[in-house]
N, C-alpha and C positions, 0 to 999 in steps of 0.2 A: 539446206532452213538460207528461205532469207531472212541477212542478215544488214539492208536496209530497211527495208521493215522491222526491223530490230531496235534496230538507230532510230526510227520515228516513234519506235511506241516506248522506247527512254525516254526521248525527250518530252513526251510525255505526263512522264512521271512526277515531273513537276516543274516551277518554271526557271529557277531555276539552275539547270542545267540545261549550259552552253550547248560541247560537244555529250556525242555519247559514237565510238571507233569500234571495229573490232578489226583483229587482223586475223585473218586468213595463213594456216600456217601450208594449209593447202597447193595452195597456185599463189604465196605473198604478196594478197591486195587487201588493199586499207577500204573499212564498207566506215564509211564516215559520218556524221550530218552535224554541226552546226543547227543552231534553237534558230526563230526568225530572226531576226534587228539585232542578234549580237553577232560581232563582230570577229572573226580569226584571234587568237594571238600566237600560236606557231604556224610558220608553215604549213603545208605541204608533203613539205619533206624531212623537215624537224618534226613533225606528227607522227609519222613512219618510222624516221629513230627509234622517237618516242616508247611507238608499241611492239617495234623490233627489243629494243631494252627490257620493253615487263615479259614478257614471250621469255627473254631468254631463263629471267629471277622467276618467272613460275618451273621451266626448265627446272629447273635451283633446286627451288621449293618440294618434287618426285623425289630429289635421289637425296630426303632426308628424311620422308616420308614415313622407311618403315622405324623414324628413330618418336618421330613425333604422328604421325599418321598423314594421311591423303588427304594435298586441302583436293578442300572444297572450291576457292573465288578467292579476288584478291581489287582490291579498289583503290585506287586514291582519288584522296578531298582536296582539294588546295586555298590557296585563302581569296588566288583573286578572281 
């Protein structure tokens, strides 16, 4: 999958989306894009740490799948 293209497509969905990112667990890389004319709120390192923690939460959700069902997606929306 072309994660850079995926990030571009996500940013096109709505002008209020300022950032799209994917943490690839296979290669440990972060693929991300910022919307044009938007400034980064987190440093690259902070962003990578945030994505790694999101991945860890995803793995935790999968551990409880037998009780509550398989997770389909997770999303975060922030006020800023």
